[in-house]
C-alpha positions, -999 to 999 in steps of 0.1 A, spaced: -629 -507 58 -621 -477 34 -634 -443 43 -635 -410 23 -629 -378 41 -643 -347 24 -631 -315 43 -615 -286 30 -601 -272 62 -566 -285 66 -563 -289 104 -596 -303 107 -592 -326 80 -558 -339 94 -575 -343 130 -601 -366 111 -577 -386 92 -553 -392 123 -585 -404 144 -598 -426 117 -566 -442 107 -558 -445 146 -591 -467 149 -577 -492 121 -597 -475 91 -583 -470 57 -589 -430 50 -585 -411 17 -593 -374 14 -608 -347 -8 -613 -311 -5 -638 -303 -30 -669 -320 -48 -650 -327 -77 -623 -346 -58 -652 -365 -40 -667 -377 -74 -634 -387 -89 -627 -408 -56 -659 -424 -57 -657 -434 -94 -619 -448 -85 -624 -466 -53 -650 -486 -32 -657 -468 1 -680 -481 30 -686 -445 42 -680 -410 32 -675 -381 57 -687 -351 41 -686 -314 53 -719 -293 48 -699 -265 32 -671 -276 9 -647 -250 -5 -674 -224 -7 -700 -248 -21 -733 -263 -4 -731 -301 -3 -768 -303 -1 -775 -307 -39 -750 -333 -41 -764 -351 -12 -797 -350 -31 -779 -369 -61 -762 -393 -37 -792 -402 -20 -809 -410 -52 -779 -435 -59 -777 -450 -22 -746 -471 -28 -726 -454 -1 -737 -442 34 -728 -405 41 -721 -390 75 -725 -350 71 -707 -327 93 -720 -292 98 -714 -261 119 -751 -248 110 -772 -253 142 -809 -245 132 -832 -276 130 -842 -271 95 -804 -277 86 -803 -308 106 -833 -321 90 -820 -313 54 -789 -333 61 -808 -363 77 -830 -364 50 -801 -370 22 -774 -384 45 -772 -414 66 -761 -396 95 -756 -359 108 -729 -347 133 -727 -309 145 -695 -291 150 -679 -291 173 -679 -330 181 -659 -351 201 -638 -373 180 -646 -406 196 -683 -402 188 -672 -396 151 -653 -427 149 -680 -447 164 -706 -433 139 -682 -440 112 -679 -476 122 -715 -480 126 -721 -468 88 -694 -488 75 -710 -521 92 -745 -511 78 -728 -508 43 -715 -543 47 -748 -555 58 -763 -544 23 -746 -570 6 -743 -609 14 -741 -610 51 -722 -645 57 -692 -657 37 -682 -692 39 -652 -711 28 -648 -747 40 -649 -745 79 -644 -707 80 -672 -684 84 -671 -646 82 -701 -624 94 -696 -591 77 -725 -573 100 -711 -586 131 -675 -585 123 -670 -619 133 -649 -650 120 -654 -686 133 -634 -715 123 -651 -748 130 -673 -730 153 -645 -713 174 -644 -677 173 -613 -662 158 -605 -626 171 -589 -605 144 -577 -568 141 -596 -547 116 -568 -551 88 -568 -590 93 -606 -590 90 -606 -568 58 -578 -590 40 -597 -622 47 -628 -606 37 -616 -596 4 -600 -630 -1 -633 -649 4 -653 -625 -17 -631 -638 -45 -629 -674 -30 -609 -697 -52 -596 -667 -72 -562 -653 -67 -564 -616 -53 -536 -593 -62 -515 -575 -35 -524 -543 -53 -560 -549 -48 -556 -557 -12 -538 -526 -4 -563 -507 -22 -594 -523 -2 -578 -525 34 -552 -496 31 -554 -461 17 -537 -440 -8 -508 -433 17 -500 -469 18 -466 -480 4 -475 -511 -16 -438 -518 -14 -439 -521 22 -442 -555 43 -475 -542 58 -496 -569 40 -470 -597 46 -470 -588 83 -509 -590 83 -509 -621 65 -485 -636 90 -508 -631 118 -539 -639 99 -526 -673 90 -515 -681 126 -547 -668 142 -568 -690 115 -545 -720 125 -539 -752 106 -544 -765 80 -539 -733 63 -564 -720 38 -545 -691 23 -522 -699 -5 -495 -676 -15 -493 -671 -55 -458 -659 -58 -453 -625 -77 -489 -618 -75 -510 -620 -46 -532 -646 -24 -562 -669 -26 -584 -690 -1 -590 -726 -7 -610 -747 14 -597 -776 30 -615 -810 34 -620 -818 72 -619 -855 63 -595 -862 34 -605 -892 16 -596 -910 -16 -617 -893 -44 -646 -914 -62 -643 -911 -100 -680 -911 -103 -685 -882 -79 -655 -861 -77 -667 -838 -105 -699 -830 -86 -690 -835 -50 -658 -820 -39 -646 -827 -5 -643 -790 3 -659 -762 -11 -667 -724 -8 -703 -716 -6 -723 -690 -21 -726 -658 2 -755 -661 25 -777 -628 27 
């Protein structure tokens, strides 16, 4: 899950980034509304954490425009304490948190908004005997629950969204890590090793050397294909997402 933090106070921004990355989230930062717009046009985010007053500008008008779009849930942070301010923020954002706040509460709210964003699209992804529930953040294989870390879940989710097609390493880094990630590091390789181990055999993840990875369904009961039906009845298949 990838989050954008828009906060122009350096120390506050650093604290937010440390807490959210510590919770396993990929985090990018912006210090003004122009940078927020540029980030939203460049990347797909599950949540935006937006300070009410950003570089001297009031974010309310920006929130009104974003509310009309509705594609990314926004958590508004504000030090203003009057009721009218809270009402305005909640009218145009998905959630509101008054400063000062407890960091564990912010992390929990961001996670909830990220999950809510996932539920706006197809809820369940299936490929062969693997089922990924994006709302409950659960993966099962042949009915067995497979506990995954957040990075492992994100990588598998991206592969299953493009099931049967190769997903580049760069794309996986963009979706599951953040701008500070070194695409030349072995972070993805390590994550993939643990993911394959947890999913078990037979492996459904294929390495495309020099490019990336893809998931392919495995037939639970391999048989000799019937020439009359093999074109229309594959032994294993990736089903369309279930809403």
